Chimera marker file (.cmm) of the C-alpha trace (Angstrom):
<marker_set name="trace">
<marker id="1" x="1.672" y="-11.111" z="12.838" r="1" g="1" b="0" radius="0.5"/>
<marker id="2" x="-2.069" y="-11.691" z="12.850" r="1" g="1" b="0" radius="0.5"/>
<marker id="3" x="-3.179" y="-14.312" z="15.294" r="1" g="1" b="0" radius="0.5"/>
<marker id="4" x="-4.341" y="-16.468" z="12.396" r="1" g="1" b="0" radius="0.5"/>
<marker id="5" x="-4.833" y="-16.667" z="8.676" r="1" g="1" b="0" radius="0.5"/>
<marker id="6" x="-8.435" y="-15.705" z="9.491" r="1" g="1" b="0" radius="0.5"/>
<marker id="7" x="-7.080" y="-12.305" z="10.575" r="1" g="1" b="0" radius="0.5"/>
<marker id="8" x="-5.394" y="-11.788" z="7.209" r="1" g="1" b="0" radius="0.5"/>
<marker id="9" x="-8.581" y="-12.917" z="5.441" r="1" g="1" b="0" radius="0.5"/>
<marker id="10" x="-10.609" y="-10.440" z="7.500" r="1" g="1" b="0" radius="0.5"/>
<marker id="11" x="-8.199" y="-7.611" z="6.606" r="1" g="1" b="0" radius="0.5"/>
<marker id="12" x="-8.583" y="-8.553" z="2.930" r="1" g="1" b="0" radius="0.5"/>
<marker id="13" x="-12.385" y="-8.267" z="3.283" r="1" g="1" b="0" radius="0.5"/>
<marker id="14" x="-12.098" y="-4.971" z="5.176" r="1" g="1" b="0" radius="0.5"/>
<marker id="15" x="-9.933" y="-3.573" z="2.365" r="1" g="1" b="0" radius="0.5"/>
<marker id="16" x="-12.724" y="-4.250" z="-0.143" r="1" g="1" b="0" radius="0.5"/>
<marker id="17" x="-15.180" y="-1.990" z="1.667" r="1" g="1" b="0" radius="0.5"/>
<marker id="18" x="-12.768" y="0.718" z="2.778" r="1" g="1" b="0" radius="0.5"/>
<marker id="19" x="-14.058" y="3.957" z="1.167" r="1" g="1" b="0" radius="0.5"/>
<marker id="20" x="-10.727" y="4.980" z="-0.411" r="1" g="1" b="0" radius="0.5"/>
<marker id="21" x="-10.153" y="1.442" z="-1.718" r="1" g="1" b="0" radius="0.5"/>
<marker id="22" x="-13.570" y="1.496" z="-3.368" r="1" g="1" b="0" radius="0.5"/>
<marker id="23" x="-12.979" y="4.998" z="-4.742" r="1" g="1" b="0" radius="0.5"/>
<marker id="24" x="-9.722" y="3.954" z="-6.435" r="1" g="1" b="0" radius="0.5"/>
<marker id="25" x="-10.933" y="0.385" z="-7.101" r="1" g="1" b="0" radius="0.5"/>
<marker id="26" x="-7.840" y="-1.134" z="-5.483" r="1" g="1" b="0" radius="0.5"/>
<marker id="27" x="-7.564" y="-4.900" z="-5.951" r="1" g="1" b="0" radius="0.5"/>
<marker id="28" x="-5.727" y="-6.793" z="-3.206" r="1" g="1" b="0" radius="0.5"/>
<marker id="29" x="-3.580" y="-9.392" z="-4.973" r="1" g="1" b="0" radius="0.5"/>
<marker id="30" x="-1.595" y="-10.822" z="-2.049" r="1" g="1" b="0" radius="0.5"/>
<marker id="31" x="-1.614" y="-10.307" z="1.688" r="1" g="1" b="0" radius="0.5"/>
<marker id="32" x="0.500" y="-11.927" z="4.377" r="1" g="1" b="0" radius="0.5"/>
<marker id="33" x="2.408" y="-11.071" z="7.548" r="1" g="1" b="0" radius="0.5"/>
<marker id="34" x="4.220" y="-7.785" z="6.871" r="1" g="1" b="0" radius="0.5"/>
<marker id="35" x="3.472" y="-7.990" z="3.141" r="1" g="1" b="0" radius="0.5"/>
<marker id="36" x="0.851" y="-6.635" z="0.747" r="1" g="1" b="0" radius="0.5"/>
<marker id="37" x="0.412" y="-6.402" z="-3.007" r="1" g="1" b="0" radius="0.5"/>
<marker id="38" x="-2.444" y="-4.578" z="-4.762" r="1" g="1" b="0" radius="0.5"/>
<marker id="39" x="-3.270" y="-3.094" z="-8.150" r="1" g="1" b="0" radius="0.5"/>
<marker id="40" x="-5.210" y="-0.183" z="-9.591" r="1" g="1" b="0" radius="0.5"/>
<marker id="41" x="-6.143" y="0.865" z="-13.120" r="1" g="1" b="0" radius="0.5"/>
<marker id="42" x="-5.387" y="4.401" z="-14.290" r="1" g="1" b="0" radius="0.5"/>
<marker id="43" x="-8.389" y="6.488" z="-15.429" r="1" g="1" b="0" radius="0.5"/>
<marker id="44" x="-8.732" y="9.745" z="-17.389" r="1" g="1" b="0" radius="0.5"/>
<marker id="45" x="-9.814" y="11.471" z="-14.163" r="1" g="1" b="0" radius="0.5"/>
<marker id="46" x="-6.314" y="10.894" z="-12.752" r="1" g="1" b="0" radius="0.5"/>
<marker id="47" x="-4.588" y="13.099" z="-15.363" r="1" g="1" b="0" radius="0.5"/>
<marker id="48" x="-3.349" y="16.636" z="-14.864" r="1" g="1" b="0" radius="0.5"/>
<marker id="49" x="-3.518" y="19.413" z="-17.493" r="1" g="1" b="0" radius="0.5"/>
<marker id="50" x="-0.370" y="18.004" z="-19.139" r="1" g="1" b="0" radius="0.5"/>
<marker id="51" x="-2.011" y="14.620" z="-19.674" r="1" g="1" b="0" radius="0.5"/>
<marker id="52" x="0.166" y="12.977" z="-17.029" r="1" g="1" b="0" radius="0.5"/>
<marker id="53" x="-0.983" y="10.991" z="-14.010" r="1" g="1" b="0" radius="0.5"/>
<marker id="54" x="-0.885" y="13.045" z="-10.787" r="1" g="1" b="0" radius="0.5"/>
<marker id="55" x="1.883" y="11.972" z="-8.399" r="1" g="1" b="0" radius="0.5"/>
<marker id="56" x="-0.678" y="11.711" z="-5.614" r="1" g="1" b="0" radius="0.5"/>
<marker id="57" x="-2.458" y="8.964" z="-7.540" r="1" g="1" b="0" radius="0.5"/>
<marker id="58" x="0.765" y="6.955" z="-7.737" r="1" g="1" b="0" radius="0.5"/>
<marker id="59" x="1.350" y="7.613" z="-4.056" r="1" g="1" b="0" radius="0.5"/>
<marker id="60" x="-2.145" y="6.346" z="-3.236" r="1" g="1" b="0" radius="0.5"/>
<marker id="61" x="-1.388" y="2.763" z="-4.336" r="1" g="1" b="0" radius="0.5"/>
<marker id="62" x="1.926" y="2.903" z="-2.442" r="1" g="1" b="0" radius="0.5"/>
<marker id="63" x="0.161" y="4.150" z="0.691" r="1" g="1" b="0" radius="0.5"/>
<marker id="64" x="-2.559" y="1.511" z="0.370" r="1" g="1" b="0" radius="0.5"/>
<marker id="65" x="-0.140" y="-1.434" z="0.331" r="1" g="1" b="0" radius="0.5"/>
<marker id="66" x="1.909" y="0.219" z="3.092" r="1" g="1" b="0" radius="0.5"/>
<marker id="67" x="-1.167" y="0.394" z="5.307" r="1" g="1" b="0" radius="0.5"/>
<marker id="68" x="-2.252" y="-3.148" z="4.495" r="1" g="1" b="0" radius="0.5"/>
<marker id="69" x="1.180" y="-4.660" z="5.149" r="1" g="1" b="0" radius="0.5"/>
<marker id="70" x="1.567" y="-2.830" z="8.450" r="1" g="1" b="0" radius="0.5"/>
<marker id="71" x="-1.927" y="-3.809" z="9.590" r="1" g="1" b="0" radius="0.5"/>
<marker id="72" x="-0.995" y="-7.483" z="9.409" r="1" g="1" b="0" radius="0.5"/>
<marker id="73" x="1.380" y="-7.067" z="12.359" r="1" g="1" b="0" radius="0.5"/>
<marker id="74" x="0.580" y="-7.871" z="15.980" r="1" g="1" b="0" radius="0.5"/>
<marker id="75" x="0.188" y="-4.329" z="17.323" r="1" g="1" b="0" radius="0.5"/>
<marker id="76" x="-1.626" y="-1.287" z="15.898" r="1" g="1" b="0" radius="0.5"/>
<marker id="77" x="0.675" y="1.322" z="14.359" r="1" g="1" b="0" radius="0.5"/>
<marker id="78" x="0.384" y="4.744" z="12.765" r="1" g="1" b="0" radius="0.5"/>
<marker id="79" x="2.436" y="6.170" z="9.915" r="1" g="1" b="0" radius="0.5"/>
<marker id="80" x="5.252" y="8.404" z="11.105" r="1" g="1" b="0" radius="0.5"/>
<marker id="81" x="6.893" y="9.164" z="7.763" r="1" g="1" b="0" radius="0.5"/>
<marker id="82" x="6.406" y="8.392" z="4.070" r="1" g="1" b="0" radius="0.5"/>
<marker id="83" x="8.906" y="9.218" z="1.327" r="1" g="1" b="0" radius="0.5"/>
<marker id="84" x="8.387" y="8.516" z="-2.373" r="1" g="1" b="0" radius="0.5"/>
<marker id="85" x="10.550" y="8.789" z="-5.491" r="1" g="1" b="0" radius="0.5"/>
<marker id="86" x="8.761" y="9.021" z="-8.836" r="1" g="1" b="0" radius="0.5"/>
<marker id="87" x="11.072" y="7.223" z="-11.256" r="1" g="1" b="0" radius="0.5"/>
<marker id="88" x="9.134" y="6.943" z="-14.520" r="1" g="1" b="0" radius="0.5"/>
<marker id="89" x="6.092" y="8.391" z="-16.231" r="1" g="1" b="0" radius="0.5"/>
<marker id="90" x="2.797" y="6.597" z="-15.685" r="1" g="1" b="0" radius="0.5"/>
<marker id="91" x="0.736" y="6.381" z="-18.855" r="1" g="1" b="0" radius="0.5"/>
<marker id="92" x="-2.997" y="7.169" z="-18.853" r="1" g="1" b="0" radius="0.5"/>
<marker id="93" x="-3.984" y="3.527" z="-19.465" r="1" g="1" b="0" radius="0.5"/>
<marker id="94" x="-1.413" y="1.860" z="-17.209" r="1" g="1" b="0" radius="0.5"/>
<marker id="95" x="-2.286" y="-0.601" z="-14.489" r="1" g="1" b="0" radius="0.5"/>
<marker id="96" x="-0.148" y="-0.059" z="-11.399" r="1" g="1" b="0" radius="0.5"/>
<marker id="97" x="0.886" y="-2.717" z="-8.910" r="1" g="1" b="0" radius="0.5"/>
<marker id="98" x="2.075" y="-1.684" z="-5.466" r="1" g="1" b="0" radius="0.5"/>
<marker id="99" x="4.074" y="-4.086" z="-3.316" r="1" g="1" b="0" radius="0.5"/>
<marker id="100" x="5.130" y="-3.481" z="0.287" r="1" g="1" b="0" radius="0.5"/>
<marker id="101" x="7.440" y="-5.439" z="2.559" r="1" g="1" b="0" radius="0.5"/>
<marker id="102" x="7.866" y="-4.566" z="6.198" r="1" g="1" b="0" radius="0.5"/>
<marker id="103" x="11.630" y="-4.883" z="6.735" r="1" g="1" b="0" radius="0.5"/>
<marker id="104" x="11.664" y="-3.985" z="10.443" r="1" g="1" b="0" radius="0.5"/>
<marker id="105" x="8.931" y="-4.557" z="12.984" r="1" g="1" b="0" radius="0.5"/>
<marker id="106" x="10.408" y="-3.205" z="16.199" r="1" g="1" b="0" radius="0.5"/>
<marker id="107" x="8.905" y="-2.262" z="19.532" r="1" g="1" b="0" radius="0.5"/>
<marker id="108" x="9.327" y="1.458" z="18.813" r="1" g="1" b="0" radius="0.5"/>
<marker id="109" x="9.605" y="1.694" z="15.044" r="1" g="1" b="0" radius="0.5"/>
<marker id="110" x="8.620" y="-0.182" z="11.916" r="1" g="1" b="0" radius="0.5"/>
<marker id="111" x="10.175" y="0.327" z="8.489" r="1" g="1" b="0" radius="0.5"/>
<marker id="112" x="8.676" y="-0.670" z="5.150" r="1" g="1" b="0" radius="0.5"/>
<marker id="113" x="9.830" y="-0.573" z="1.537" r="1" g="1" b="0" radius="0.5"/>
<marker id="114" x="7.337" y="-0.077" z="-1.260" r="1" g="1" b="0" radius="0.5"/>
<marker id="115" x="7.718" y="-0.558" z="-5.020" r="1" g="1" b="0" radius="0.5"/>
<marker id="116" x="5.180" y="0.517" z="-7.648" r="1" g="1" b="0" radius="0.5"/>
<marker id="117" x="5.395" y="-1.036" z="-11.117" r="1" g="1" b="0" radius="0.5"/>
<marker id="118" x="3.325" y="-0.846" z="-14.282" r="1" g="1" b="0" radius="0.5"/>
<marker id="119" x="1.873" y="-3.771" z="-16.226" r="1" g="1" b="0" radius="0.5"/>
<marker id="120" x="5.175" y="-4.113" z="-18.103" r="1" g="1" b="0" radius="0.5"/>
<marker id="121" x="7.039" y="-4.642" z="-14.824" r="1" g="1" b="0" radius="0.5"/>
<marker id="122" x="8.799" y="-1.276" z="-15.043" r="1" g="1" b="0" radius="0.5"/>
<marker id="123" x="9.414" y="0.409" z="-11.693" r="1" g="1" b="0" radius="0.5"/>
<marker id="124" x="7.616" y="3.760" z="-11.697" r="1" g="1" b="0" radius="0.5"/>
<marker id="125" x="8.071" y="4.642" z="-8.009" r="1" g="1" b="0" radius="0.5"/>
<marker id="126" x="9.930" y="3.539" z="-4.878" r="1" g="1" b="0" radius="0.5"/>
<marker id="127" x="8.962" y="4.548" z="-1.370" r="1" g="1" b="0" radius="0.5"/>
<marker id="128" x="9.811" y="4.007" z="2.259" r="1" g="1" b="0" radius="0.5"/>
<marker id="129" x="7.573" y="4.397" z="5.239" r="1" g="1" b="0" radius="0.5"/>
<marker id="130" x="8.001" y="4.264" z="8.976" r="1" g="1" b="0" radius="0.5"/>
<marker id="131" x="5.390" y="3.314" z="11.524" r="1" g="1" b="0" radius="0.5"/>
<marker id="132" x="5.092" y="3.899" z="15.240" r="1" g="1" b="0" radius="0.5"/>
<marker id="133" x="3.345" y="1.308" z="17.431" r="1" g="1" b="0" radius="0.5"/>
<marker id="134" x="0.522" y="2.964" z="19.371" r="1" g="1" b="0" radius="0.5"/>
<marker id="135" x="-0.784" y="0.177" z="21.554" r="1" g="1" b="0" radius="0.5"/>
<marker id="136" x="-0.917" y="-3.453" z="22.443" r="1" g="1" b="0" radius="0.5"/>
<marker id="137" x="-3.205" y="-6.044" z="21.015" r="1" g="1" b="0" radius="0.5"/>
<marker id="138" x="-4.053" y="-7.077" z="17.529" r="1" g="1" b="0" radius="0.5"/>
<marker id="139" x="-5.165" y="-4.616" z="14.854" r="1" g="1" b="0" radius="0.5"/>
<marker id="140" x="-6.814" y="-7.354" z="12.861" r="1" g="1" b="0" radius="0.5"/>
<marker id="141" x="-8.919" y="-9.773" z="14.935" r="1" g="1" b="0" radius="0.5"/>
<link id1="1" id2="2" r="1" g="1" b="0" radius="0.2"/>
<link id1="2" id2="3" r="1" g="1" b="0" radius="0.2"/>
<link id1="3" id2="4" r="1" g="1" b="0" radius="0.2"/>
<link id1="4" id2="5" r="1" g="1" b="0" radius="0.2"/>
<link id1="5" id2="6" r="1" g="1" b="0" radius="0.2"/>
<link id1="6" id2="7" r="1" g="1" b="0" radius="0.2"/>
<link id1="7" id2="8" r="1" g="1" b="0" radius="0.2"/>
<link id1="8" id2="9" r="1" g="1" b="0" radius="0.2"/>
<link id1="9" id2="10" r="1" g="1" b="0" radius="0.2"/>
<link id1="10" id2="11" r="1" g="1" b="0" radius="0.2"/>
<link id1="11" id2="12" r="1" g="1" b="0" radius="0.2"/>
<link id1="12" id2="13" r="1" g="1" b="0" radius="0.2"/>
<link id1="13" id2="14" r="1" g="1" b="0" radius="0.2"/>
<link id1="14" id2="15" r="1" g="1" b="0" radius="0.2"/>
<link id1="15" id2="16" r="1" g="1" b="0" radius="0.2"/>
<link id1="16" id2="17" r="1" g="1" b="0" radius="0.2"/>
<link id1="17" id2="18" r="1" g="1" b="0" radius="0.2"/>
<link id1="18" id2="19" r="1" g="1" b="0" radius="0.2"/>
<link id1="19" id2="20" r="1" g="1" b="0" radius="0.2"/>
<link id1="20" id2="21" r="1" g="1" b="0" radius="0.2"/>
<link id1="21" id2="22" r="1" g="1" b="0" radius="0.2"/>
<link id1="22" id2="23" r="1" g="1" b="0" radius="0.2"/>
<link id1="23" id2="24" r="1" g="1" b="0" radius="0.2"/>
<link id1="24" id2="25" r="1" g="1" b="0" radius="0.2"/>
<link id1="25" id2="26" r="1" g="1" b="0" radius="0.2"/>
<link id1="26" id2="27" r="1" g="1" b="0" radius="0.2"/>
<link id1="27" id2="28" r="1" g="1" b="0" radius="0.2"/>
<link id1="28" id2="29" r="1" g="1" b="0" radius="0.2"/>
<link id1="29" id2="30" r="1" g="1" b="0" radius="0.2"/>
<link id1="30" id2="31" r="1" g="1" b="0" radius="0.2"/>
<link id1="31" id2="32" r="1" g="1" b="0" radius="0.2"/>
<link id1="32" id2="33" r="1" g="1" b="0" radius="0.2"/>
<link id1="33" id2="34" r="1" g="1" b="0" radius="0.2"/>
<link id1="34" id2="35" r="1" g="1" b="0" radius="0.2"/>
<link id1="35" id2="36" r="1" g="1" b="0" radius="0.2"/>
<link id1="36" id2="37" r="1" g="1" b="0" radius="0.2"/>
<link id1="37" id2="38" r="1" g="1" b="0" radius="0.2"/>
<link id1="38" id2="39" r="1" g="1" b="0" radius="0.2"/>
<link id1="39" id2="40" r="1" g="1" b="0" radius="0.2"/>
<link id1="40" id2="41" r="1" g="1" b="0" radius="0.2"/>
<link id1="41" id2="42" r="1" g="1" b="0" radius="0.2"/>
<link id1="42" id2="43" r="1" g="1" b="0" radius="0.2"/>
<link id1="43" id2="44" r="1" g="1" b="0" radius="0.2"/>
<link id1="44" id2="45" r="1" g="1" b="0" radius="0.2"/>
<link id1="45" id2="46" r="1" g="1" b="0" radius="0.2"/>
<link id1="46" id2="47" r="1" g="1" b="0" radius="0.2"/>
<link id1="47" id2="48" r="1" g="1" b="0" radius="0.2"/>
<link id1="48" id2="49" r="1" g="1" b="0" radius="0.2"/>
<link id1="49" id2="50" r="1" g="1" b="0" radius="0.2"/>
<link id1="50" id2="51" r="1" g="1" b="0" radius="0.2"/>
<link id1="51" id2="52" r="1" g="1" b="0" radius="0.2"/>
<link id1="52" id2="53" r="1" g="1" b="0" radius="0.2"/>
<link id1="53" id2="54" r="1" g="1" b="0" radius="0.2"/>
<link id1="54" id2="55" r="1" g="1" b="0" radius="0.2"/>
<link id1="55" id2="56" r="1" g="1" b="0" radius="0.2"/>
<link id1="56" id2="57" r="1" g="1" b="0" radius="0.2"/>
<link id1="57" id2="58" r="1" g="1" b="0" radius="0.2"/>
<link id1="58" id2="59" r="1" g="1" b="0" radius="0.2"/>
<link id1="59" id2="60" r="1" g="1" b="0" radius="0.2"/>
<link id1="60" id2="61" r="1" g="1" b="0" radius="0.2"/>
<link id1="61" id2="62" r="1" g="1" b="0" radius="0.2"/>
<link id1="62" id2="63" r="1" g="1" b="0" radius="0.2"/>
<link id1="63" id2="64" r="1" g="1" b="0" radius="0.2"/>
<link id1="64" id2="65" r="1" g="1" b="0" radius="0.2"/>
<link id1="65" id2="66" r="1" g="1" b="0" radius="0.2"/>
<link id1="66" id2="67" r="1" g="1" b="0" radius="0.2"/>
<link id1="67" id2="68" r="1" g="1" b="0" radius="0.2"/>
<link id1="68" id2="69" r="1" g="1" b="0" radius="0.2"/>
<link id1="69" id2="70" r="1" g="1" b="0" radius="0.2"/>
<link id1="70" id2="71" r="1" g="1" b="0" radius="0.2"/>
<link id1="71" id2="72" r="1" g="1" b="0" radius="0.2"/>
<link id1="72" id2="73" r="1" g="1" b="0" radius="0.2"/>
<link id1="73" id2="74" r="1" g="1" b="0" radius="0.2"/>
<link id1="74" id2="75" r="1" g="1" b="0" radius="0.2"/>
<link id1="75" id2="76" r="1" g="1" b="0" radius="0.2"/>
<link id1="76" id2="77" r="1" g="1" b="0" radius="0.2"/>
<link id1="77" id2="78" r="1" g="1" b="0" radius="0.2"/>
<link id1="78" id2="79" r="1" g="1" b="0" radius="0.2"/>
<link id1="79" id2="80" r="1" g="1" b="0" radius="0.2"/>
<link id1="80" id2="81" r="1" g="1" b="0" radius="0.2"/>
<link id1="81" id2="82" r="1" g="1" b="0" radius="0.2"/>
<link id1="82" id2="83" r="1" g="1" b="0" radius="0.2"/>
<link id1="83" id2="84" r="1" g="1" b="0" radius="0.2"/>
<link id1="84" id2="85" r="1" g="1" b="0" radius="0.2"/>
<link id1="85" id2="86" r="1" g="1" b="0" radius="0.2"/>
<link id1="86" id2="87" r="1" g="1" b="0" radius="0.2"/>
<link id1="87" id2="88" r="1" g="1" b="0" radius="0.2"/>
<link id1="88" id2="89" r="1" g="1" b="0" radius="0.2"/>
<link id1="89" id2="90" r="1" g="1" b="0" radius="0.2"/>
<link id1="90" id2="91" r="1" g="1" b="0" radius="0.2"/>
<link id1="91" id2="92" r="1" g="1" b="0" radius="0.2"/>
<link id1="92" id2="93" r="1" g="1" b="0" radius="0.2"/>
<link id1="93" id2="94" r="1" g="1" b="0" radius="0.2"/>
<link id1="94" id2="95" r="1" g="1" b="0" radius="0.2"/>
<link id1="95" id2="96" r="1" g="1" b="0" radius="0.2"/>
<link id1="96" id2="97" r="1" g="1" b="0" radius="0.2"/>
<link id1="97" id2="98" r="1" g="1" b="0" radius="0.2"/>
<link id1="98" id2="99" r="1" g="1" b="0" radius="0.2"/>
<link id1="99" id2="100" r="1" g="1" b="0" radius="0.2"/>
<link id1="100" id2="101" r="1" g="1" b="0" radius="0.2"/>
<link id1="101" id2="102" r="1" g="1" b="0" radius="0.2"/>
<link id1="102" id2="103" r="1" g="1" b="0" radius="0.2"/>
<link id1="103" id2="104" r="1" g="1" b="0" radius="0.2"/>
<link id1="104" id2="105" r="1" g="1" b="0" radius="0.2"/>
<link id1="105" id2="106" r="1" g="1" b="0" radius="0.2"/>
<link id1="106" id2="107" r="1" g="1" b="0" radius="0.2"/>
<link id1="107" id2="108" r="1" g="1" b="0" radius="0.2"/>
<link id1="108" id2="109" r="1" g="1" b="0" radius="0.2"/>
<link id1="109" id2="110" r="1" g="1" b="0" radius="0.2"/>
<link id1="110" id2="111" r="1" g="1" b="0" radius="0.2"/>
<link id1="111" id2="112" r="1" g="1" b="0" radius="0.2"/>
<link id1="112" id2="113" r="1" g="1" b="0" radius="0.2"/>
<link id1="113" id2="114" r="1" g="1" b="0" radius="0.2"/>
<link id1="114" id2="115" r="1" g="1" b="0" radius="0.2"/>
<link id1="115" id2="116" r="1" g="1" b="0" radius="0.2"/>
<link id1="116" id2="117" r="1" g="1" b="0" radius="0.2"/>
<link id1="117" id2="118" r="1" g="1" b="0" radius="0.2"/>
<link id1="118" id2="119" r="1" g="1" b="0" radius="0.2"/>
<link id1="119" id2="120" r="1" g="1" b="0" radius="0.2"/>
<link id1="120" id2="121" r="1" g="1" b="0" radius="0.2"/>
<link id1="121" id2="122" r="1" g="1" b="0" radius="0.2"/>
<link id1="122" id2="123" r="1" g="1" b="0" radius="0.2"/>
<link id1="123" id2="124" r="1" g="1" b="0" radius="0.2"/>
<link id1="124" id2="125" r="1" g="1" b="0" radius="0.2"/>
<link id1="125" id2="126" r="1" g="1" b="0" radius="0.2"/>
<link id1="126" id2="127" r="1" g="1" b="0" radius="0.2"/>
<link id1="127" id2="128" r="1" g="1" b="0" radius="0.2"/>
<link id1="128" id2="129" r="1" g="1" b="0" radius="0.2"/>
<link id1="129" id2="130" r="1" g="1" b="0" radius="0.2"/>
<link id1="130" id2="131" r="1" g="1" b="0" radius="0.2"/>
<link id1="131" id2="132" r="1" g="1" b="0" radius="0.2"/>
<link id1="132" id2="133" r="1" g="1" b="0" radius="0.2"/>
<link id1="133" id2="134" r="1" g="1" b="0" radius="0.2"/>
<link id1="134" id2="135" r="1" g="1" b="0" radius="0.2"/>
<link id1="135" id2="136" r="1" g="1" b="0" radius="0.2"/>
<link id1="136" id2="137" r="1" g="1" b="0" radius="0.2"/>
<link id1="137" id2="138" r="1" g="1" b="0" radius="0.2"/>
<link id1="138" id2="139" r="1" g="1" b="0" radius="0.2"/>
<link id1="139" id2="140" r="1" g="1" b="0" radius="0.2"/>
<link id1="140" id2="141" r="1" g="1" b="0" radius="0.2"/>
</marker_set>
């Protein structure tokens, strides 16, 4: 876990200026040890030729909360695997909310579960991700 709540607050501030977060206009809603929740608004630019939201756009909010949740832990980690299931269509004007919980924070492996919902609370995607610790120390000061 971060050494202090100041570490979580600093990660929240870092997420605001991260280039990909600014590009997608991610909004961090909640952030705590091993947990993150963020939202993003769908835009016409995210649609494919069939008028449907690209799967990679849905995956981007899942990956963002995955990275945020993992970066609240005590040692830096890298993603080792990410698996996503697209469960429902995302409409062009939907707002998506991604939520990640780290369910295992081991010395050699971390495991997280991610859920993406729309503004109606319908689950549109579920994902899992694994992380591999790469060093000692604190990722977030």
